C-alpha positions, 0 to 999 in steps of 0.5 A: 500500500503506497502513500498515494494509493486511494484508501476508503475508510468505511465508518470514518466518523465512528470511534474506530474509523476516526482513529484509523483516519488519524493514523493514516494521515499521521503516517503520510497517506494522502489519498483518503476517501470516505462518506458520512451516512447521509452521503452513503447508506451502506445498507443500500446495495445499489448505492454502495456499488455505485460508490465503488464504481465511481471512486475505485478505491484500492484498499478498504478499512471496514470500520462501519457497524451498528454497535452498542453495549448490553442494553442496546443489544438487548433492545435492538436485536433485529437492527443489530443483525440486519444492519451489520449483515447488510453493511458488510455484505455490500462492502465486501461484494462491491470491493471484490467486484471493483478490483480492491487490492486488499480489504480489512474487516473489523470483527469483534471479540464477542464472536467467541463462545461465552465459555471459551477457554481463556485467554481466547485463541483464534481457534475458539471461533464456533467452538460453543454457544455465544453470549446471549446478550450480544449474540445478534451482533456476534452472528453478523460479525461471524458471517462477515469473517466467513464471507471474507474467507469464502471470497478469498477461497473462491475468487482470490480476494484478499480479505483479512479479519481483525478481532479487537477486544473492547475498545474505548477512546476519543470519539466514543459514544457516551450515551447511557442507553447505547454505550459500552461499559467504559464510556458509560462509567466515565459519564456516570461518575462525572455526572455523579461528581457534578451532582455531589451524588452519594453513590453510583450503582453499576449493573451486574456483580462487578466480578466479571473480567474484561480487557480494554484497548485504546482505539488509537492502538487498534488503528496502529494495529490495523495499519500494521496488519494491512501492511504485514498480514495476508492470511485468511485466518482471523487475528486477535488484537488486544493487550492480553491483560484483563481486569474486573469491572469493579477494578475498572470502576475504581480506576475510572473513579480515580481519574474522574475524581468522584468520591462517593460509594460504588454499589452493584446491582446483581439483578442486571446481566453481567455478560460473559464471565471473562473475556481476554484475548490470546494475542500471541499471534499478532505479538509474534508478527512484531506488534504490541499496544503502547497505551496503558489503561490509565493513560487511555482513560485519562485521555478519553475523559479529557476528550469527553470534557471537551466534547460533551 
């Protein structure tokens, strides 16, 4: 991939897409193309095909998706399944038809079975039942992985699939109805601090374990793999380090400066008991993350204060 090659970043306004755009610009890639949802509806097959026919991108980073936390997944299962299937189907097929040289598909660690052995190896895919709270999104992403592999096998189309762990960072979604856990905690602790609230209640038991990756580290990995990885096998992207939700809450509270009590509501769902990725494959290629969890939370909180 040369610095002047035309590169399409799908979903460029989202958390991941905006980080990929930042990374590409910082590294000197100058011929970037993207469209907002108002300019191009990625669920519209005709519109997507016309876009590829007109623009003829040579490389594609697919960061477009309908995403959200447990509450959003439980509330909108049909939309999570339909929209994600349509987006990735249209992008992969149009990219193949119009001669894209390489296509990077972003999946999710939620594709793995709920009780997969930990840390989760790439080989665990389809080895058991999914976590019910996000199975609709997971099924769509699994279909995207398999579509990329099928197009590689039948047509020789170069698709690589990355499975990132839980992401966070500047540009995140802080809506309490649809956000993931970390941005939701930042907002809730900040608002509790402003209101001088005595306590904050967090869903679940606080005992489940999660891994978090700063989104600019993911963008760095995406470019690294676009340049250095050409296998049909999926590849995990993460830190390989997890913490409990209770530990995460304490860390966010420290960064925000909230002095109240944290309580937990065990009547609400926890999700998967533990989810940490085995990152030995990407580490063996020479990539590792750079941003610590505390530093990433501090940067994310700073962005939230400036942009809320």
